[in-house]
Residue frames as a rotation matrix with the C-alpha (Angstrom) as fourth column:
MET 1
-0.803 -0.500 -0.324 -2.86
-0.102 -0.421 0.901 -26.94
-0.587 0.757 0.288 30.43
ARG 2
-0.704 0.613 0.358 -5.99
0.668 0.400 0.628 -28.43
0.242 0.681 -0.691 28.82
LYS 3
0.182 0.795 -0.579 -8.15
0.895 -0.378 -0.237 -26.15
-0.407 -0.475 -0.780 30.93
PHE 4
-0.216 -0.365 -0.906 -6.20
0.029 -0.929 0.368 -23.13
-0.976 0.053 0.211 29.75
ALA 5
-0.985 -0.163 0.060 -6.50
0.051 0.062 0.997 -24.19
-0.166 0.985 -0.053 26.08
LEU 6
-0.359 0.927 0.106 -10.23
0.914 0.327 0.241 -24.82
0.189 0.184 -0.965 26.48
LEU 7
0.257 0.433 -0.864 -10.76
0.649 -0.739 -0.177 -21.43
-0.716 -0.516 -0.471 28.14
PHE 8
-0.589 -0.562 -0.581 -8.68
-0.091 -0.668 0.739 -19.73
-0.803 0.488 0.342 25.44
VAL 9
-0.913 0.286 0.291 -10.74
0.377 0.319 0.870 -21.35
0.156 0.903 -0.399 22.64
LEU 10
0.018 0.973 -0.232 -14.01
1.000 -0.020 -0.007 -20.44
-0.012 -0.232 -0.973 24.37
GLY 11
0.053 -0.075 -0.996 -12.78
0.376 -0.922 0.090 -16.87
-0.925 -0.379 -0.021 24.90
VAL 12
-0.869 -0.414 -0.272 -11.76
-0.108 -0.378 0.920 -16.45
-0.483 0.828 0.284 21.26
THR 13
-0.671 0.692 0.268 -15.02
0.678 0.426 0.598 -17.99
0.300 0.583 -0.755 20.05
SER 14
0.182 0.753 -0.632 -17.00
0.908 -0.375 -0.186 -15.70
-0.377 -0.540 -0.752 22.34
PHE 15
-0.308 -0.399 -0.864 -15.04
0.098 -0.916 0.388 -12.65
-0.946 0.035 0.321 21.14
PHE 16
-0.993 -0.109 -0.037 -15.63
-0.029 -0.073 0.997 -13.44
-0.112 0.991 0.069 17.46
SER 17
-0.372 0.927 0.039 -19.30
0.905 0.353 0.238 -14.26
0.207 0.124 -0.970 18.06
HIS 18
0.220 0.418 -0.882 -19.76
0.658 -0.730 -0.182 -10.91
-0.720 -0.541 -0.435 19.78
ALA 19
-0.587 -0.528 -0.614 -17.82
-0.093 -0.709 0.699 -9.09
-0.805 0.467 0.366 17.05
GLN 20
-0.920 0.265 0.289 -19.95
0.362 0.289 0.886 -10.67
0.151 0.920 -0.362 14.34
THR 21
0.008 0.988 -0.157 -23.22
0.998 0.003 0.070 -9.74
0.070 -0.157 -0.985 16.02
ALA 22
0.165 0.004 -0.986 -22.00
0.444 -0.893 0.070 -6.18
-0.881 -0.449 -0.149 16.66
SER 23
-0.711 -0.504 -0.489 -20.94
-0.219 -0.502 0.836 -5.68
-0.668 0.702 0.247 13.04
LYS 24
0.511 0.816 0.271 -23.21
0.174 0.210 -0.962 -5.29
-0.842 0.539 -0.035 10.07
VAL 25
-0.594 -0.802 -0.061 -21.46
-0.008 -0.070 0.998 -5.97
-0.804 0.593 0.035 6.77
GLY 26
0.636 0.771 -0.027 -22.84
0.010 -0.044 -0.999 -5.00
-0.771 0.635 -0.036 3.38
PHE 27
-0.460 -0.770 0.443 -21.59
0.554 0.141 0.820 -4.85
-0.694 0.623 0.361 -0.17
ALA 28
0.542 0.554 -0.632 -22.00
-0.193 -0.649 -0.736 -2.68
-0.818 0.521 -0.245 -3.24
ASP 29
0.132 -0.458 0.879 -21.10
0.910 0.408 0.076 -3.01
-0.393 0.790 0.471 -6.90
VAL 30
-0.083 -0.245 -0.966 -19.41
0.091 -0.967 0.238 0.29
-0.992 -0.068 0.103 -7.76
ASP 31
-0.962 -0.272 0.035 -19.25
0.044 -0.025 0.999 -0.55
-0.271 0.962 0.036 -11.49
TYR 32
-0.371 0.911 0.182 -23.01
0.905 0.310 0.292 -1.23
0.210 0.273 -0.939 -11.51
ILE 33
0.280 0.446 -0.850 -23.65
0.673 -0.723 -0.158 2.03
-0.685 -0.528 -0.502 -9.67
PHE 34
-0.476 -0.560 -0.678 -21.44
-0.089 -0.736 0.671 3.97
-0.875 0.380 0.301 -12.06
SER 35
-0.916 0.084 0.391 -23.04
0.397 0.319 0.861 2.39
-0.052 0.944 -0.326 -15.16
GLN 36
-0.020 0.998 0.061 -26.44
0.990 0.012 0.137 3.75
0.136 0.064 -0.989 -14.10
MET 37
0.014 -0.020 -1.000 -25.31
0.497 -0.868 0.024 7.27
-0.868 -0.497 -0.002 -13.36
PRO 38
0.924 0.377 0.062 -25.95
0.251 -0.479 -0.841 9.97
-0.287 0.793 -0.537 -15.99
GLU 39
0.478 -0.819 -0.317 -22.26
-0.685 -0.573 0.449 10.93
-0.549 0.003 -0.836 -15.78
SER 40
-0.028 -0.533 0.846 -21.24
0.139 0.836 0.531 7.55
-0.990 0.132 0.051 -17.23
LYS 41
0.538 0.292 0.791 -22.55
0.796 0.134 -0.591 8.42
-0.279 0.947 -0.160 -20.71
GLN 42
0.975 -0.211 -0.064 -20.94
-0.219 -0.953 -0.207 11.87
-0.017 0.216 -0.976 -20.60
ILE 43
0.245 -0.937 0.248 -17.60
-0.564 0.071 0.823 10.38
-0.789 -0.341 -0.511 -19.57
GLU 44
0.081 -0.155 0.985 -17.83
0.544 0.834 0.086 7.71
-0.835 0.529 0.152 -22.26
THR 45
0.845 0.303 0.441 -18.56
0.534 -0.429 -0.728 10.38
-0.031 0.851 -0.524 -24.89
GLU 46
0.813 -0.575 -0.096 -15.65
-0.553 -0.813 0.182 12.59
-0.183 -0.095 -0.979 -23.77
LEU 47
0.051 -0.822 0.567 -13.22
-0.282 0.533 0.798 9.66
-0.958 -0.200 -0.204 -23.71
LYS 48
0.298 0.114 0.948 -14.29
0.759 0.574 -0.308 8.52
-0.579 0.811 0.084 -27.18
SER 49
0.990 0.076 0.120 -13.86
0.132 -0.812 -0.569 12.06
0.054 0.579 -0.814 -28.49
THR 50
0.485 -0.873 0.046 -10.35
-0.717 -0.367 0.593 12.28
-0.501 -0.320 -0.804 -27.01
GLN 51
-0.009 -0.463 0.887 -9.47
0.152 0.876 0.458 8.84
-0.988 0.139 0.062 -28.39
THR 52
0.647 0.333 0.686 -10.72
0.705 0.083 -0.705 9.82
-0.291 0.939 -0.181 -31.86
GLN 53
0.940 -0.327 -0.097 -8.68
-0.340 -0.914 -0.221 13.05
-0.016 0.240 -0.971 -31.87
LEU 54
0.172 -0.930 0.326 -5.53
-0.658 0.138 0.740 11.24
-0.733 -0.341 -0.589 -30.79
LYS 55
0.136 -0.054 0.989 -6.12
0.463 0.886 -0.015 8.42
-0.876 0.460 0.146 -33.29
ASN 56
0.921 0.237 0.310 -6.48
0.383 -0.402 -0.832 10.95
-0.073 0.885 -0.461 -36.10
GLN 57
0.661 -0.745 -0.083 -3.17
-0.722 -0.663 0.197 12.58
-0.202 -0.071 -0.977 -35.11
ILE 58
-0.063 -0.691 0.720 -1.42
-0.335 0.694 0.637 9.21
-0.940 -0.201 -0.275 -34.97
ASP 59
0.431 0.306 0.849 -2.93
0.620 0.583 -0.525 8.10
-0.655 0.753 0.061 -38.28
GLY 60
0.996 -0.062 -0.070 -1.78
-0.092 -0.758 -0.646 11.35
-0.013 0.650 -0.760 -39.94
LYS 61
0.283 -0.953 0.106 1.80
-0.872 -0.210 0.441 10.88
-0.398 -0.217 -0.891 -38.68
ALA 62
-0.038 -0.255 0.966 1.75
0.026 0.966 0.256 7.19
-0.999 0.035 -0.030 -39.67
GLN 63
0.783 0.368 0.502 0.63
0.505 0.095 -0.858 8.07
-0.363 0.925 -0.111 -43.21
GLU 64
0.819 -0.546 -0.177 3.36
-0.574 -0.781 -0.247 10.69
-0.003 0.303 -0.953 -43.48
PHE 65
-0.013 -0.846 0.533 5.93
-0.674 0.402 0.620 8.13
-0.739 -0.351 -0.575 -42.32
GLN 66
0.192 0.159 0.968 4.66
0.378 0.899 -0.223 5.45
-0.906 0.409 0.112 -44.74
LYS 67
0.977 0.195 0.090 4.67
0.163 -0.402 -0.901 7.87
-0.139 0.895 -0.424 -47.68
LYS 68
0.529 -0.844 -0.087 8.26
-0.847 -0.532 0.012 8.92
-0.056 0.067 -0.996 -46.98
LEU 69
-0.079 -0.530 0.844 9.31
-0.402 0.792 0.460 5.30
-0.912 -0.304 -0.276 -46.41
GLN 70
0.535 0.351 0.768 7.79
0.509 0.592 -0.625 4.19
-0.675 0.725 0.138 -49.73
ASP 71
0.971 -0.214 -0.106 9.42
-0.228 -0.697 -0.680 7.12
0.072 0.685 -0.725 -51.49
TYR 72
0.200 -0.945 0.260 12.76
-0.886 -0.061 0.460 6.21
-0.419 -0.322 -0.849 -49.93
GLN 73
0.012 -0.163 0.986 12.42
0.005 0.987 0.163 2.53
-1.000 0.003 0.013 -50.88
ALA 74
0.806 0.376 0.458 11.52
0.444 0.129 -0.887 3.43
-0.392 0.918 -0.063 -54.46
ASN 75
0.886 -0.419 0.197 14.44
-0.155 -0.670 -0.726 5.85
0.436 0.613 -0.658 -54.87
ALA 76
0.773 -0.597 0.215 17.14
-0.223 0.062 0.973 4.48
-0.594 -0.800 -0.085 -52.52
GLY 77
0.394 -0.633 0.666 19.16
0.752 0.639 0.162 2.98
-0.528 0.438 0.728 -55.38
THR 78
0.269 -0.248 0.931 19.49
0.802 -0.477 -0.359 6.28
0.533 0.843 0.071 -57.24
MET 79
0.988 0.139 0.063 20.09
0.077 -0.808 0.584 8.58
0.133 -0.572 -0.809 -54.24
LEU 80
0.100 -0.958 0.269 23.40
-0.309 -0.287 -0.907 10.19
0.946 0.008 -0.325 -53.49
ASP 81
-0.284 -0.278 -0.918 24.97
0.648 0.649 -0.397 8.79
0.706 -0.708 -0.005 -50.33
ALA 82
-0.992 -0.123 -0.017 24.52
0.099 -0.700 -0.708 12.05
0.076 -0.704 0.706 -48.41
VAL 83
-0.402 0.915 0.039 20.84
-0.814 -0.376 0.443 12.30
0.420 0.146 0.896 -49.42
ARG 84
0.110 0.414 -0.904 20.25
-0.014 0.910 0.415 8.62
0.994 -0.033 0.105 -48.57
VAL 85
-0.605 -0.414 -0.680 21.86
0.655 0.226 -0.721 8.99
0.452 -0.882 0.135 -45.11
ASN 86
-0.947 0.285 0.150 19.90
-0.321 -0.870 -0.374 12.17
0.024 -0.402 0.915 -44.45
THR 87
-0.136 0.945 -0.298 16.63
-0.723 0.111 0.682 10.50
0.677 0.308 0.668 -45.54
GLU 88
-0.065 0.049 -0.997 17.32
0.380 0.925 0.021 7.46
0.923 -0.377 -0.079 -43.35
ARG 89
-0.903 -0.296 -0.312 17.98
0.405 -0.340 -0.849 9.75
0.145 -0.893 0.427 -40.39
GLU 90
-0.700 0.703 0.123 14.73
-0.694 -0.711 0.114 11.61
0.167 -0.005 0.986 -41.11
LEU 91
0.050 0.722 -0.690 12.79
-0.358 0.658 0.663 8.32
0.932 0.214 0.291 -41.34
GLN 92
-0.399 -0.280 -0.873 14.27
0.639 0.598 -0.484 7.14
0.658 -0.751 -0.059 -38.07
GLN 93
-0.999 0.035 -0.027 13.29
-0.008 -0.745 -0.667 10.41
-0.043 -0.667 0.744 -36.39
LEU 94
-0.371 0.922 -0.113 9.74
-0.793 -0.252 0.555 10.19
0.483 0.295 0.824 -37.82
GLN 95
0.026 0.348 -0.937 9.41
0.123 0.929 0.349 6.63
0.992 -0.124 -0.019 -36.49
GLN 96
-0.719 -0.343 -0.604 10.61
0.628 0.052 -0.777 7.69
0.298 -0.938 0.177 -33.03
ASN 97
-0.894 0.432 0.121 8.19
-0.448 -0.870 -0.204 10.62
0.017 -0.236 0.971 -33.05
LEU 98
-0.109 0.882 -0.459 5.35
-0.575 0.321 0.753 8.29
0.811 0.346 0.472 -34.03
GLU 99
-0.167 -0.022 -0.986 6.18
0.551 0.827 -0.112 5.87
0.817 -0.562 -0.126 -31.19
LYS 100
-0.938 -0.198 -0.284 6.36
0.346 -0.514 -0.785 8.75
0.010 -0.835 0.551 -28.70
LEU 101
-0.639 0.767 0.061 3.03
-0.703 -0.614 0.358 10.10
0.312 0.186 0.932 -29.94
GLN 102
0.042 0.646 -0.762 1.45
-0.105 0.762 0.639 6.68
0.994 0.053 0.100 -29.38
GLN 103
-0.451 -0.276 -0.849 2.86
0.766 0.369 -0.527 6.49
0.458 -0.888 0.045 -25.83
ASP 104
-0.997 0.077 -0.020 1.73
-0.060 -0.891 -0.451 10.04
-0.052 -0.448 0.892 -25.08
ALA 105
-0.366 0.918 -0.151 -1.74
-0.603 -0.111 0.790 9.22
0.709 0.380 0.594 -26.41
GLN 106
-0.038 0.299 -0.954 -2.04
0.484 0.840 0.244 6.27
0.874 -0.452 -0.176 -23.99
SER 107
-0.720 -0.332 -0.610 -0.97
0.693 -0.280 -0.664 8.48
0.050 -0.901 0.432 -21.12
THR 108
-0.901 0.416 0.125 -3.35
-0.395 -0.904 0.165 11.26
0.182 0.099 0.978 -22.18
ILE 109
-0.098 0.909 -0.405 -6.31
-0.288 0.364 0.886 8.87
0.953 0.203 0.226 -22.30
GLN 110
-0.127 0.000 -0.992 -5.49
0.784 0.613 -0.100 7.41
0.608 -0.790 -0.078 -18.88
ASN 111
-0.913 -0.254 -0.319 -5.08
0.398 -0.722 -0.566 10.88
-0.086 -0.644 0.760 -17.36
LYS 112
-0.682 0.726 0.092 -8.33
-0.553 -0.594 0.584 12.07
0.479 0.347 0.806 -18.94
GLN 113
0.006 0.692 -0.722 -10.14
0.158 0.712 0.684 9.01
0.987 -0.118 -0.105 -17.58
VAL 114
-0.410 -0.224 -0.884 -8.84
0.886 0.130 -0.444 9.62
0.215 -0.966 0.145 -14.06
GLN 115
-1.000 0.009 -0.010 -9.71
-0.007 -0.987 -0.163 13.32
-0.012 -0.163 0.987 -14.33
LEU 116
-0.421 0.904 -0.070 -13.28
-0.582 -0.209 0.786 12.52
0.696 0.372 0.614 -15.39
MET 117
0.108 0.484 -0.869 -13.85
0.251 0.832 0.495 9.55
0.962 -0.272 -0.031 -13.08
ASP 118
-0.755 -0.537 -0.375 -12.33
0.457 -0.021 -0.889 10.89
0.470 -0.843 0.261 -9.87
PRO 119
-0.788 0.499 0.362 -15.19
-0.608 -0.726 -0.322 13.30
0.102 -0.474 0.875 -9.01
VAL 120
0.161 0.883 -0.442 -17.76
-0.680 0.423 0.599 10.59
0.716 0.204 0.668 -9.77
TYR 121
-0.036 -0.231 -0.972 -16.00
0.412 0.883 -0.225 8.03
0.910 -0.409 0.063 -7.59
LYS 122
-0.964 -0.265 0.026 -15.78
0.101 -0.455 -0.885 10.59
0.246 -0.850 0.465 -4.78
LYS 123
-0.398 0.901 0.174 -19.50
-0.875 -0.430 0.224 11.22
0.276 -0.064 0.959 -5.15
VAL 124
0.323 0.477 -0.817 -20.22
-0.264 0.875 0.406 7.47
0.909 0.085 0.409 -5.08
SER 125
-0.499 -0.607 -0.619 -17.90
0.454 0.425 -0.783 7.01
0.738 -0.672 0.064 -2.11
LYS 126
-0.915 0.208 0.346 -19.72
-0.388 -0.693 -0.608 9.73
0.113 -0.691 0.714 -0.16
ALA 127
0.034 0.989 -0.147 -23.10
-0.884 0.098 0.458 8.18
0.467 0.114 0.877 -1.01
ILE 128
0.119 -0.066 -0.991 -21.86
0.156 0.987 -0.047 4.74
0.981 -0.148 0.127 0.12
GLU 129
-0.854 -0.485 -0.190 -20.64
0.284 -0.127 -0.950 6.28
0.436 -0.865 0.246 3.37
ASP 130
-0.652 0.670 0.354 -23.98
-0.748 -0.643 -0.161 8.06
0.120 -0.370 0.921 3.94
VAL 131
0.288 0.779 -0.557 -26.05
-0.631 0.592 0.502 4.94
0.721 0.206 0.662 3.18
SER 132
-0.237 -0.468 -0.851 -23.78
0.323 0.788 -0.524 2.82
0.916 -0.399 -0.036 5.40
LYS 133
-0.984 -0.137 0.111 -24.29
-0.042 -0.428 -0.903 5.16
0.171 -0.893 0.416 8.33
GLU 134
-0.348 0.932 0.105 -28.05
-0.922 -0.360 0.143 5.44
0.172 -0.047 0.984 7.73
GLN 135
0.457 0.554 -0.695 -28.48
-0.515 0.803 0.301 1.66
0.725 0.220 0.652 7.47
GLY 136
0.709 -0.180 0.682 -26.13
-0.655 0.192 0.731 0.82
-0.263 -0.965 0.018 10.36
TYR 137
0.867 -0.480 -0.137 -23.41
0.333 0.761 -0.558 -0.91
0.372 0.438 0.819 8.33
THR 138
0.697 -0.705 -0.130 -20.00
-0.156 -0.326 0.932 -0.96
-0.700 -0.629 -0.338 9.96
LEU 139
-0.515 -0.856 0.052 -18.33
-0.176 0.164 0.971 -2.29
-0.839 0.490 -0.235 6.80
VAL 140
0.749 0.657 -0.085 -19.29
-0.210 0.114 -0.971 -2.17
-0.628 0.745 0.224 3.10
LEU 141
-0.282 -0.854 0.437 -17.22
0.175 0.403 0.899 -4.10
-0.943 0.329 0.036 0.56
ASN 142
-0.106 0.184 -0.977 -16.98
-0.942 -0.333 0.040 -3.61
-0.318 0.925 0.209 -3.19
SER 143
0.530 0.427 0.732 -18.56
-0.311 0.901 -0.301 -6.78
-0.789 -0.069 0.611 -4.61
VAL 144
0.791 -0.320 0.521 -16.49
0.610 0.462 -0.644 -6.70
-0.034 0.827 0.561 -7.83
ILE 145
0.508 -0.715 -0.481 -12.87
-0.306 -0.672 0.675 -5.57
-0.805 -0.196 -0.560 -8.04
GLY 146
-0.429 -0.732 -0.529 -11.16
-0.733 -0.060 0.678 -5.47
-0.528 0.678 -0.511 -11.43
GLY 147
-0.058 0.508 -0.859 -13.85
-0.885 0.372 0.280 -7.66
0.462 0.777 0.428 -12.98
VAL 148
-0.599 -0.180 -0.780 -13.42
0.121 0.943 -0.311 -10.36
0.792 -0.281 -0.543 -10.31
ASP 149
0.535 0.844 0.044 -16.06
-0.004 -0.049 0.999 -11.11
0.845 -0.534 -0.023 -7.69
ALA 150
-0.581 -0.709 0.399 -14.73
-0.388 -0.189 -0.902 -10.02
0.715 -0.679 -0.165 -4.32
VAL 151
-0.343 0.578 0.740 -17.87
-0.823 0.194 -0.533 -11.11
-0.452 -0.793 0.409 -2.48
LEU 152
-0.943 -0.090 -0.320 -18.40
-0.248 0.833 0.496 -14.75
0.221 0.547 -0.808 -3.26
TYR 153
-0.267 0.924 -0.275 -21.68
0.764 0.377 0.523 -14.93
0.587 -0.070 -0.807 -1.40
GLY 154
-0.996 0.054 -0.071 -23.79
0.005 -0.757 -0.653 -12.23
-0.089 -0.651 0.754 0.09
ASP 155
-0.250 0.968 -0.029 -27.42
0.851 0.206 -0.483 -12.09
-0.461 -0.145 -0.875 1.07
SER 156
-0.365 0.103 0.925 -29.02
0.747 -0.561 0.357 -9.70
0.556 0.821 0.128 -1.40
SER 157
0.741 0.665 -0.097 -30.58
0.577 -0.557 0.597 -7.81
0.343 -0.499 -0.796 1.50
HIS 158
0.454 -0.658 -0.602 -27.04
0.462 -0.404 0.790 -6.58
-0.762 -0.636 0.121 2.30
ASP 159
-0.377 -0.488 0.787 -26.41
0.926 -0.224 0.305 -5.25
0.028 0.844 0.536 -1.25
VAL 160
0.052 0.357 -0.932 -26.60
0.519 -0.807 -0.281 -1.48
-0.853 -0.469 -0.227 -0.83
SER 161
-0.784 -0.470 0.405 -26.03
0.567 -0.276 0.776 -0.67
-0.253 0.838 0.483 -4.52
ASP 162
-0.183 0.802 0.569 -29.62
0.744 -0.266 0.613 0.40
0.642 0.536 -0.548 -5.22
LEU 163
0.622 0.356 -0.697 -29.77
0.758 -0.497 0.423 2.39
-0.196 -0.791 -0.579 -1.97
VAL 164
-0.316 -0.825 -0.468 -26.62
0.510 -0.564 0.650 4.23
-0.800 -0.033 0.599 -3.04
LEU 165
-0.739 0.102 0.665 -28.16
0.625 -0.262 0.735 4.98
0.249 0.960 0.130 -6.45
LYS 166
0.352 0.935 0.053 -31.29
0.800 -0.329 0.502 6.34
0.487 -0.134 -0.863 -4.77
LYS 167
0.383 -0.311 -0.870 -29.09
0.665 -0.560 0.493 8.46
-0.641 -0.768 -0.008 -2.50
LEU 168
-0.706 -0.705 -0.062 -27.46
0.404 -0.473 0.783 9.85
-0.581 0.528 0.619 -5.66
GLY 169
-0.144 0.752 -0.643 -30.89
-0.493 -0.618 -0.612 10.65
-0.858 0.229 0.460 -7.11
VAL 170
-0.624 -0.106 -0.774 -30.75
-0.756 0.332 0.564 7.86
0.197 0.937 -0.287 -9.70
THR 171
0.410 0.805 0.429 -33.62
-0.815 0.534 -0.223 5.43
-0.409 -0.259 0.875 -10.10
PRO 172
-0.573 -0.673 0.467 -32.14
-0.411 0.729 0.547 1.92
-0.709 0.122 -0.695 -10.45
LYS 173
-0.099 0.484 -0.869 -33.08
-0.964 0.170 0.205 0.16
0.247 0.858 0.450 -13.66
PRO 174
0.823 0.433 0.367 -34.40
-0.513 0.845 0.152 -3.41
-0.245 -0.313 0.918 -13.54
ALA 175
0.134 -0.837 0.530 -31.70
-0.277 0.482 0.831 -6.09
-0.951 -0.258 -0.168 -13.40
ALA 176
0.394 0.057 0.917 -32.42
0.720 0.601 -0.347 -7.27
-0.571 0.797 0.196 -16.97
ALA 177
0.963 -0.003 0.270 -31.53
0.176 -0.751 -0.637 -3.80
0.205 0.661 -0.722 -18.28
ASN 178
0.648 -0.741 0.173 -28.16
-0.714 -0.512 0.478 -3.92
-0.266 -0.433 -0.861 -16.51
THR 179
0.801 -0.345 0.490 -26.55
0.363 0.930 0.062 -6.78
-0.477 0.128 0.870 -18.40
GLN 180
0.696 -0.548 0.463 -24.28
0.321 -0.339 -0.884 -4.35
0.642 0.764 -0.060 -20.22
ALA 181
0.194 -0.737 -0.647 -20.85
0.963 0.018 0.269 -3.75
-0.187 -0.675 0.714 -18.69
PRO 182
0.675 0.011 -0.738 -19.64
0.082 -0.995 0.060 -0.18
-0.734 -0.101 -0.672 -18.25
ALA 183
0.934 -0.241 0.264 -17.87
0.268 -0.018 -0.963 1.20
0.237 0.970 0.048 -21.29
THR 184
0.349 -0.850 0.394 -14.92
-0.578 -0.526 -0.624 2.57
0.738 -0.010 -0.675 -19.36
THR 185
0.146 -0.395 -0.907 -12.51
0.617 0.753 -0.229 0.89
0.773 -0.526 0.354 -17.07
PRO 186
0.947 0.226 -0.229 -12.18
0.316 -0.514 0.798 2.13
0.062 -0.828 -0.558 -13.57
PRO 187
0.513 -0.806 0.296 -9.20
-0.603 -0.583 -0.545 4.22
0.611 0.101 -0.785 -12.64
PRO 188
-0.397 -0.758 -0.517 -6.32
-0.046 0.579 -0.814 2.74
0.917 -0.299 -0.265 -10.72
ALA 189
0.038 0.466 -0.884 -7.18
0.773 0.547 0.322 1.33
0.634 -0.695 -0.340 -7.31
ASN 190
-0.674 -0.347 -0.652 -6.00
0.717 -0.517 -0.467 4.43
-0.175 -0.782 0.598 -5.45
ASN 191
-0.915 0.401 0.028 -8.83
-0.375 -0.876 0.302 6.42
0.146 0.266 0.953 -7.08
LYS 192
-0.328 0.831 -0.449 -11.62
0.333 0.547 0.768 4.01
0.884 0.102 -0.456 -6.15
PRO 193
0.369 0.529 0.764 -13.94
-0.532 -0.554 0.641 4.93
0.763 -0.642 0.077 -3.32
LYS 194
-0.797 -0.569 0.202 -12.76
-0.463 0.363 -0.809 4.07
0.386 -0.738 -0.553 0.16
GLN 195
0.225 0.927 -0.301 -14.93
-0.481 0.374 0.793 1.33
0.847 -0.033 0.530 1.58
């Protein structure tokens, strides 16, 4: 039985040793890559424009609601019951409309972000795939996922981020210039590049 256990352990160790030497693993920081692409500024500008338009609509509806609410509060004591009930119903409807507008605005911004980011992430994904094949990597991981380091240690020679940028036709900026985080959040995980 000991012989069998020893042979099993040696076999497993040999298998994993061979698998590790046959595989070449790299990593890339998709957020860093995106932040250096020209599209990032365009996307940021479009998202800010959409946010501003939606905020103006919401602010206009909120002002209308506040004005009618103040008018109601000032005159509630002198209103006829039917007018008061009708005004309260109108205020309640305005408040519901305002809440729905806010929810719709959130959804619109998220959809717009996905719409703008999806082609860029597909482009980055294709570049990562091309670089991986050219450099002989069998696996490339995203080094940061949701703001959390996914690769806790990696030899910098296996970071393919700059190679991917070059493949995309973007000259990587020096590390000191990249201390700024991207202005937009990545889309949901199902829209990130496959790695």
